[in-house]
N, C-alpha and C positions, 0 to 999 in steps of 0.2 A: 234400260229403256232409252231408245234413241229419241231424237227430236220429233220425228213424225208420230211415234207412238204417244209421246207426251201431248202433242197437239190434238190428237184424236181423243185422248182421255179428257183434256181440258174442255173440248167441245161438248163431250157427253155431260160433264159436270155442269157446264153452263147452259145446257139444253138447246144448243144450235147445231145445225148441220155444217159439214165442211163446206158445202156450197155457199151457205150464208156467210161463213167466215171469209171465204175467198172474196165474195162481193164487198164485205166490210173492209178488206185490205186492198181493194181496187185491183183484184186479179180475176181472171176468168176461173170458174170452177175446174175446167179442164186443165189449165196450166198449173193451177195450185195442186190439184190432184197428182199431176205428173211429178211435181217437186216432192210431194210426200212420198210417192212410190220410190223415187230415186234417193230420198233423204238429203235433199240439196237445198233446204230452206236456209237462207242466209241469216247471219246474226242480226242484221237490221230488220229483216222480216219477223224474226222471233220477238224482237223488241216491240215492233208495231202490233203483232198479235197480242202480246201481253197488254199493251195500252187499250186495244179495242175490247178485250175480254175482261178488262179491269183486274188484271193480275200483275204480279211483279216477277219479272224474269231476271235472273242472275247468271252470269257466265264468267267464271273465273277459276283459277287453281287456288286451292287453300293448302298452305304448307302446315306441317305439324306444329310449328311455332306460332301459328295464328296469322302469319303474313299471307296476304292475298296477292296474287299475280293476275291482274285483269287485262 
């Protein structure tokens, strides 16, 4: 599942529209929808979305020995 799909699922779970999420992260719904279609949401935007929707976002590589590369 790519980031755009994850955002759509998260909005469904939280019961808000993508347009409302866009407004909450200070973007226009049109601009945000275009980013979702292209799957070009930045790391910073993902972290902002997590804060706004009261979720925790983690982005790292996890090696078999338990070491994380962030």
